[in-house]
N, C-alpha and C positions, 0 to 999 in steps of 0.2 A: 337398202339396195332397195330398185325397183324389182315390185311384179315380176313375172315369166310373162311370156306374151300373152300368154292366156287371160294376166292381170291377176294374175294366183300370186299370194304367197306359197311358199310348197319347200318340202326334205326331205330325207329317210332317215332312215334311224331301223342303222343293221348292224350285227353278230359278226359278222363278216366281215371284212377289207379289202378289198378288190378296187387294183385303178380303172380293168375298167365299168363298174358301177362307178369310182370317181369320174372320169372324165361322162362318162354316163348323165350326169347330174350335171357336173356343168354346163353342160354343153344343152341341156332345158331347162338350166339361168334358176336352177335350186339354191335356194338363198342359203338353207341351213342343210346339212353335212354331217350325220355320226355314224361312224364303220367303228365294228371294235368293242360293243354295245353290248355286255354279256346281258343289260335288264334295260327293258327302253323305257320305262317309266321316266326313270329322273329326269334320262335325254331332252323325252316330251314334256318336259316344267320347267325346265332352260331356256326353250322352242319359246315356250308361254312367254317365257318372261320374257326375254329377248322380243319380241316381235309384242311384247306388249296384248296381248288381246288374249280372251277368254274361255273359256274345253267348250264354246257354246258357237263360238265362229268355226271351228276345227272338221275335219274332214280325216277321221284314221283310216288305214290304207292298207292293210294286212294281207297274207297271204298262206299264216303260219301260224303254229300252233304258235311260238311264242307274239304273237298281235293281237293271241285270248285278251290276256290282258288289259291292253293300250286301247281296246274294243274297249273292256267293261268301267274304265277309267273317263272314257269321253266322254258315251252314253251317259255317265253317275253325273258329266257337269253340263250335256244337254245339246253337248259337239254330234256328230256319224259317225258311225262305222256303217267299213263298205270292203267286206269279206272281191276278196278275190279265183275267184273257182270254189271249191268243191271240200280244201282243206277245215275249212273254219270258219266259225257264224256270225253274223255282221245286222244292223239294222237291212243292211243293204246288201244287193251281191251279184256282182257281175261276174260273163267269162273267162276274161286276159284283160292281158295291159293296152291292148288298141281300147275295150268297152269303158276303161280304164279312161284310158286319150275323151274319148266323146265325153263320159259324166263331164269330166274339168271344164270340155269345151260347152256344153249346154248350163256348169252352173255361173262359167264366163260371163256368156250370153245374162241368162237371165239375171247376174249384178248388173253387168250396162247397160239393158231396160228402165233398170228399177234408180240407177244414175239417173237418167239423159229423160 
């Protein structure tokens, strides 16, 4: 699958099942969509395998206590953890989903500048 409009391969891992989330994830051209996942790490490891990347290439973004374990795994692998809001702690913190989008656009622009 091709990267999304920002040039990034994205996905989501959630414990919930939601038609609205699925619709939004597809609209955003997310490549990896895992719903009804009581444990996020097995899904994360499967994404790494399918994508053929190491954890050091990952930015794990979360807003819930269930993301804390994912943050630790990603950080241990050399990746980046980003907490949305103040419920969890990551290496970085943003206020809301709009800030996540700005951050991702910045990463995509940086990648483009390094390629060109």
